[in-house]
N, C-alpha and C positions, 0 to 999 in steps of 0.2 A: 387401543393405543395405536397410533400411526407413526411409524418411524421411517424416515427417509435418510439414507446414509450414502452420500456420494463423496468419495475421497480418492485423491491421487497419491499413491505412495511410491516415490522413486528415491532410492537411498543414495546417500553421498558417495559411497564406494561403488562405482559403476564398473562392471566387469568388461574387460576388453576382449574377452574370448571370442574368436572368430571374426573380429573386426579388423579392417585394413587401415593401418595408420601410416601408410607409406608417404602420404602427402605431408603429414606433420613431421615425420622423421626427416624428410627431404628438406623441409624448411629449417629445422633445427640444425641440420648438417650445413646448410648454407650459412647460417648464423655463425657457426664455429669456424668456418673457413676464413672469416675476416681476420682472425688473429694470426693467420699464416702469411698475410701480406706484409712484406717488409717496407714497401714504399708507402710512406704516410699519406701522400696525396692520392695515390691510387686506391689506398684503403678507404679513405674518406669518400672518394668518388663512388666506389663500389657499394658502400653502405647507403649512400644517398640514393643511388639508382634502385637498390633493393627495397628501401623504405618507400620510394615513390611508387613502385609496382604494387606493393601491398596496399598503399593508401588508395590508389586508383581502383583497386579491386574491392575496397571497403573491408580490408582484412587486417586492420589494426584495432584491437588485439587480433592475432591470428587464431582462428578457431577451426578445428577439424574434428567432427563428431563430438566427443566429450572432452577433447584436449584443447587447452588454451595456452597461447604464448603471449604474455604481456610484454610490451616493448616500450622503452623510453630512451631517448637520445639527448644527452646533455652532460655537462661537467658537474660532477658531484662526488662527495666522499662516500655517500651511502644512498641507496634507493630502495624503498619498500613499496609494497602495494597494500593499501588498507581498504576494507569494504565490508559488505554484508558477509562475504565468505569467511572472514575472521572476526565477525562481530565488532568491526571497527577497533580491533585491538584487544577485545576481551577474550577471544578464543586463542589461547596460546599454542594450541596444537597445530594450527595451520601455519605452514612455512611460507612466510610472506616476504622474506628478504631477497631482493634482487641480486643478480650476479652480473658482473661487468665482463664483456668480451675483452680479453687481454689486449692492451695497446690501443683501445678504442674508447669512445664515449658512449658506447651502446650498451644498455642494460636490459636484462630480460628476467622473466619469472615464468616457469612452467607450472601449470596447474590442471586439475581435472574437475569437471562439474557435470551434473546431470544435463542431458541434451536439451531439456526444455526449461533450463534455469534462466532467470533474469536477475542481475545483481548490480547494485550500485558500488562504485569504487572511486578512489583517488590515488594518484601517485604521490609518494612522500619522498622528496629529494632533499637531503640534508635538513630534515624536520619541517620542510615547507610542503603543505598540502596543495597539490596541483591537479587541475583537470587534465585529462589525457587529450592533448591538442590534436592528436592524430585520429581521434575517435569522434565522429559527428554526433553520436547518440548521447543524450544527457537526460537525467531524471532529477527533478527538484524534490527535495525532501527536507523535513524539519518543521518545527512549530513556528507559527506566525508568518508563513510565507516561504520559509526555507531558503536553501541555496542549492545551486546545481551540483550534481555529481556526474561523473562519467558513468555510462551504462553498458554493461556486458550483456549482449543478447545471444544466447545459445541457439543452435540451428532450429530446434523444434518449438521455441517460444513463439507465441502468437499474441499479438495485440488485439484486444477487443475492439472491433470496428465501431462500436457504439461510443467509444471515447473520443472519436474524431468528429469534427463539424461536417455535417452533410447539408449543404446550403439549400437543397430542395425540401428539407424538413422544416415545418413551421416551428418557430421558437416561442417558448413560453416567456413570461415576464418575470424578472427578478426585482423585487423591491428591496434595495440594499440599506443596511445600517439603520434600522428603525430603533430609536432610542427608547429604553424602558427603564423606569425607576422602580427597582424592587424593594419593597418594604421588608420582605423576609430576609433578603441577603444584606440589605442595608447599603446598597450602592447601585449605580447605574450600569447597564450593559446594553449591547446592541444585538439585534437579530435581523436576518434577511428572510424573505418569503419568496419562494418560486410558485408561480401560478401558471398552469398549462395554457397553451394557445386556446383561444375562444372559451375561457373559463366561465364567462357569463352565460354560456348556453349549456353547461354540463351538469348543473344541479349540485347536490352535496357530494363531496369527494372524500376519499381516504386521505390520511395525512401522515407524513413521516417527519419526526423531529430528529435533528442531526446535531450531535455534539462536535466540537472542533469544526464548527460550521464555516469559519473563514477558510480553513484548509480544504474542506470538501467542496467549497465553491470555487476555489482558485483554479484557473485554467491549467496551470502547470503542476497542480497537485491532484485533487480529486476530480475536478472538471465535471461535477455532478449535474449541473443544469444541462449541459450538452448531452450527457447520457440520458437524462429524463426526456429531452426533446426527441432523441432518436428512438428510444424504446416506446414512447407513446405514439410517434408517427408510424412506426412499423407494427403497431398493435400488439407488441409483446407484453406491454402492461397497459392497464387502463389509466386514464388521466388521474393524477394525484397532485396534492399540494405538499410542498416540502418547506420546513422551517429550519433555518441554519442558525444555530446559536453561537455567538462569538465569545470566547473566553478572554479576549484582550480588553483591557480597560479603555473606555471610549476616549478619555483625554490623554492617555499615555499608552499607546499601542504596544510599547515594549514590555509592559507589565501584563503578563499572561497568567491568569488565575486558574488554569486548567488543573494543576496538581492539587489544589485544595477543593475545587468544585467537583472533580471527577473521582475523588477518593471515597466513594460510597458515602457521600455527604447527605445526611437527612435534610439539612437546610436547602440544598440544591434540588433535591427531589420535591420538597414542599414548594419551592419556587415554581417548578414546572407544573405541579398539580393544582396549586391554588392561585397562581398568578398568570403564568405564560399560556397555558392551555385555555383557560377562560378568555384571555385576551384574543387569542387566535380564533377561537370559535365565535366570538362576538363580531369579528371584523372580516372573516373569510368564510367561504362556503365549504366547511368541512363537517364531516359526520362527528357525532359526539358519543360514540361507543368505543369500548376497548378493542373490539375486533376490527375496527377501522383505523386504529391508531398504532403507529410503529415508532420505535426509538432506535437510532443507529449511532455507532461510534467505533473508534479504533484505538487500540492500546489501552490507556486509561479510560478512554471513551467506551471501549468494548466492555471493560469492567462495569462502567456505569450503566450501559444498556442492559446488561444482565441484572444488575442490582435493581434498576427501575422496574423491569418487567416482573421479577420474582417478588419484590417487595410490594408492588402495587399492580397485580395482574388485573385488577378491576379498572385500571387506567390504560395500561399498555398490553395489547394482545399480541404484539409482534416485537421481536428484538433482533436487530442486526448487529452481530458481534465480530469485529475484525481484529485479529492479533491481540486478544484480550490480555491485559496485564493482571491476571488473577493472582500471580505470585505476590503482588503488593498487598492484597487483602484476602488471605486464604479462607477467611470466614464466609466468603461468597459460596464456597462449595456446600457448606451446611445449609445456607439459605435456599439453595436450589435443590436440595436432596429430598424434599418432602414430596412423596409420590401423589399426595392428594391436591397438589397445586392445580389451579384451573388450567384447562388446556390452552396452549398458546403456540404460536409459530416462532421457531428459532432458526436463524440462518447464520452459521458461524464459519469463519475462514481463518486460516493461519498459514504462514510460511514454514518451510521445513529447514531453512538454513539460518541458524541463529535467530530464530523468531520464537513464537510462543506455542509451538505445536504440542509440547509436553503438557502444558497446562490446559490447552484446548482439548486434547484427547481425554484428559481426566474429566473435564466437564461433559464431554460427549458421552462418556459412560454413565454419568449421572443423569443426563437427559434421556438416555435410553430407558431408564427405569421410571421416568415420569410420563405423564399423559401429554407429551409434547409432540407436535409435528416438527421435525427438525431436519435440517440439511447441514452437512459438514463437508468442507472442501479444504484440501491442502495443496499448496503449490511449491515448487522449488525456487523460492524467493526469500528475501530477508524482511526486516522490519522497515518497510519503505512505502512511500506513496505510489510507487510503480506497482507494487503488489496490491495495495488496497484499491486503487482506481480500477484495475483490471478485473476486480471481483465485485464491483458495485452492481453491475448488471444482473448477475445471477441472484444476488440478494433481493433486488427489487422485483425480479420475476418470481422468486419464491413467494413473496408477499402479495404482489398486485397483478399477477398474470391475468390477461384479458380472459373473460369468461366466454 
């Protein structure tokens, strides 16, 4: 049995012992001084100048080590901050209510996060969800293309350079929105296919099938074709084919069927095994064995990747599992608990901040007792495409590292 366990564990409560927070204390002190100004015009001018300095320094929100000062200026009766840090309202233990500096229109919230965290958030002023206009960083999230959130980047967080376009690297070809009429599912759907640069010269290739394919393809969400281009060009992975399956109804894109298709659906598995994979292997240069075939997904798609691999290990020899929604179908643990399952490669990731690390760790313990080669990674992020996109590279390298 070969077990690979790579995990980052950084806890929510970060000790400030021995750390110098003088800069943060000074900034908060400046904030509090505004209420002492009795001249309204002078007060407004002082606040504007202070905010301008922070803006030009790229320091809104203001971050010092693990401490954060969220800021909002505007007329409102109440201002809150909602985001990954409080599960977008589900975590009632996080204090997210803003405070107003007396006699001003300036609101603030003090918080503390791990130094390498990255979190989506919005400002809620009088129940209106707003982007932080003072913060240039945004992350799109959500099903079917998503919407932008403001993004908090803590000092030690690093963006995977493979997620950015490098013009010098050759680009593969993406054949978008291929229509397929599934007799098993009883309806039409679409999929897209990524083919690496110079595919005609490469022979038979490994293949990864991707659920939530539209989102993994989207430049502001998964941006996976760019990641593939960069990893192949840098020889971190060998050239592969990727198939992105869209859950949106072709004639009505607002109708997304992911919740029924990705809920351990036997019919959806049959569609892959009996219809989609034969179609791909007939039309594209991909290998036809389980050891060369991977399945990837996030959230409900992470559940489905696990289900597909352990229900049909003769078909899928690799499973990429991101922030898996195992809590929706707890029977998945029993399916994976058989130590006689054929050996496969598993690469699983989760966020530590209101994500699915509890469920993922439980599955990690089960995998440790199996004949799996597995990698497990945790990051200080939430249930967001910023989290998932930044961890696509290690999953692909786990499966397809150049020999």
